[in-house]
VOTI-155729 format. One record per residue: residue in three letters; z, x, y of N, C-alpha, C, O in turn. Coordinates in steps of 0.001 Angstrom, whole numbers, padded with zeros to 6 digits, always signed. Example, Ala and Ser with C-alpha at 12.3 -4.5 7.8 and 13.67 -1.06 7.14 Angstrom:
2
ALA+007800+013190-005690+007800+012300-004500+007800+013200-003300+008465+014236-003319 SER+007080+012850-002250+007140+013670-001060+007870+012900+000030+008039+013409+001138 
END
This chain:
74
MET+028416+093274+152088+026789+092668+151827+026497+091660+152986+025495+091798+153687 PHE+027459+090567+153190+027221+089487+154200+028016+089783+155169+028238+088852+155942 ASN+028675+091069+155455+029451+091243+156924+028824+090938+158116+029488+090433+159021 TRP+027488+091199+158276+026742+090897+159386+026711+089349+159537+026878+088873+160659 PHE+026525+088615+158566+026498+087322+158536+027767+086624+158601+027819+085510+159121 LYS+028751+087161+158138+030121+086668+158361+030324+086664+160005+030626+085646+160627 LYS+030150+087721+160500+030356+087775+161899+029541+086670+162741+030070+086165+163731 VAL+028414+086352+162386+027338+085456+163097+028244+084080+162968+028735+083538+163958 VAL+028412+083554+161532+028712+082260+161425+030337+081951+161385+030749+080801+161234 LYS+031136+082978+161520+032623+082614+161228+033431+081535+162161+034425+080882+161844 ASP+032675+081537+163477+033301+080494+164305+032561+079167+164112+032975+078277+164855 TYR+031546+078820+163275+031064+077623+163213+031968+076874+161934+032468+077406+160943 VAL+031969+075728+162272+032563+074789+161337+031736+073636+160881+031033+072871+161541 VAL+032009+073690+159444+031153+072441+158713+032095+071317+159058+033321+071422+159024 GLU+031377+070156+159415+032068+068860+159847+032891+068253+158744+034039+067915+159031 ASP+032428+068062+157456+033134+067439+156390+034342+068442+155885+035319+067800+155498 ALA+034430+069273+155836+035449+070115+155256+036274+070872+156077+037252+071409+155558 ASN+036037+071029+157388+036660+071668+158542+037039+073032+157969+038184+073476+158048 THR+035939+073727+157339+036132+075184+156807+034855+075630+157667+034069+074835+158181 SER+034765+077155+157749+033659+077715+158298+032431+077913+157553+032433+077856+156324 LEU+031583+078098+158098+029993+078142+157519+030131+078975+156248+029974+078694+155060 PHE+030541+080303+157010+030879+081371+155740+031384+080956+154474+030783+081187+153424 ASP+032663+080244+154553+033239+079829+153699+032517+078805+152820+032607+078851+151594 LYS+031913+078026+153364+030928+076905+152521+029734+077844+151822+029315+077640+150683 ILE+029353+078700+152530+028388+079395+151813+028834+080292+150548+028266+080376+149458 THR+029931+080897+150962+030396+081575+149653+030720+080658+148499+030472+080912+147321 ASP+031394+079387+149035+031485+078439+147796+030094+078045+146957+029937+077882+145747 LEU+029444+077983+147714+027883+077634+147348+027356+078643+146408+026829+078223+145378 GLU+027422+079888+146613+027117+080919+145943+027887+081080+144643+027289+081586+143694 LEU+029267+080668+144488+029903+080813+143546+029531+079428+142523+029683+079547+141307 ARG+029143+078404+142989+028681+077425+142358+027349+077800+141660+027189+077392+140509 VAL+026480+078461+142185+025132+078782+141835+025363+079749+140930+024536+079730+140018 LEU+026323+080731+140831+026524+081601+139627+027089+081011+138493+026729+081377+137374 THR+027933+080138+138650+028524+079227+137683+027473+078583+136863+027426+078602+135633 LEU+026529+077938+137765+025460+077032+137022+024399+078033+136365+023774+077652+135376 GLU+024203+079201+136854+023374+080040+136219+023926+080504+134701+023308+080527+133637 ALA+025180+080828+134968+025938+081227+133734+025882+080314+132470+025572+080636+131323 GLU+026328+078859+133051+026173+077632+132100+024531+077494+131798+024332+076870+130755 ASN+023856+077738+132172+022392+077670+132024+021948+078622+130746+021259+078302+129777 VAL+022564+079898+131054+022269+080832+129956+022890+080214+128610+022263+080027+127568 GLU+024303+079923+128846+024839+079437+127450+024132+078094+126992+024098+077913+125775 LEU+023566+077134+127801+023037+076053+127264+021693+076558+126632+021410+076097+125526 THR+020898+077388+127169+019674+078033+126470+020023+078541+125130+019314+078115+124218 ASN+020950+079348+124825+021562+080067+123915+021786+079081+122877+021396+079350+121741 CYS+022338+078017+123100+022792+076843+122067+021494+076147+121714+021223+075838+120554 LEU+020673+075901+122781+019295+075193+122308+018704+076273+121434+018223+075810+120399 TYR+018612+077484+121551+017720+078400+120574+018573+078089+119292+017924+077798+118287 GLU+019817+078109+119201+020695+078214+118067+020303+076769+117072+020179+076768+115847 VAL+020174+075707+117906+020091+074475+117157+018398+074569+116652+018045+074222+115525 GLU+017532+075051+117607+016150+075152+116983+016135+076052+115818+015335+075851+114905 ASN+017015+077085+115790+016840+077971+114489+017345+077211+113455+016700+077280+112408 ARG+018491+076384+113462+018773+075802+112579+018154+074765+111995+018118+074595+110776 LEU+017584+073943+112933+016682+073016+112451+015508+073765+111688+015213+073513+110519 GLN+014969+074566+112353+013794+075222+111393+014237+075666+109910+013569+075496+108890 ALA+015382+076213+109996+015866+076584+108614+016008+075335+107665+015806+075383+106451 ASN+016323+074382+108260+016757+073093+107370+015147+072541+106941+014870+072108+105823 ILE+014369+072635+107849+012750+072238+107663+012328+073158+106688+011757+072699+105698 ASP+012516+074467+106789+011858+075390+105592+012672+075181+104504+012136+075685+103517 ASN+013850+074603+104205+014641+074291+102959+014155+073247+102144+014319+073139+100928 ILE+013440+072357+103030+012845+071025+102082+011603+071415+101432+010614+071936+101948 HIS+011825+071051+100100+010897+071502+098967+010262+070033+098679+011058+069244+098170 PRO+009141+069616+098892+008717+068091+098614+008170+068334+097159+007581+069352+096795 VAL+008507+067054+096258+008228+067015+095058+006680+067258+094963+006003+066701+095827 VAL+006020+068039+093997+004493+068149+093674+004640+067723+092379+005388+068153+091501 TYR+003597+066559+092354+003045+065951+091337+001744+066634+090640+000692+066970+091183 ASN+002108+066734+089348+000632+067119+088788-000183+066075+088430-000085+065479+087357 LEU-000978+065834+089282-002014+064765+088928-003345+065119+088599-004258+064297+088685 LYS-003546+066486+088164-004865+066679+087522-004661+066220+086118-003622+066410+085486 ASN-005710+065608+085674-005997+065131+084670-007509+065367+084168-008470+065006+084848 ASP-007630+065962+083002-009058+066287+082528-009814+064962+081950-011044+064917+081977 ASN-009114+063990+081475-009595+062895+080895-009914+061619+081707-010089+060513+081195 TRP-009966+061869+082920-010190+060631+083753-011673+060246+083695-012054+059084+083839 ASP-012391+061162+083501-013789+060763+083404-014265+059719+082179-015298+059050+082160 GLN-013360+059768+081305-014002+059269+080074-013702+057793+080142-014098+057041+079251 
END
């Protein structure tokens, strides 16, 4: 896929790591793929937490007091 790009940048060196520019780009692409996968996992966990919280909220049954009294007018 990036063969043409590799041919162009293989001789360039990144100053910090003393590696080729292509190697640095490949490493960055791998990091992006890893972060995207972690983002999917995080999103799934958030949906799970939301569903559990909604289920707990739905299980709350507040006490209903019968305050209707027909004799209050007297």
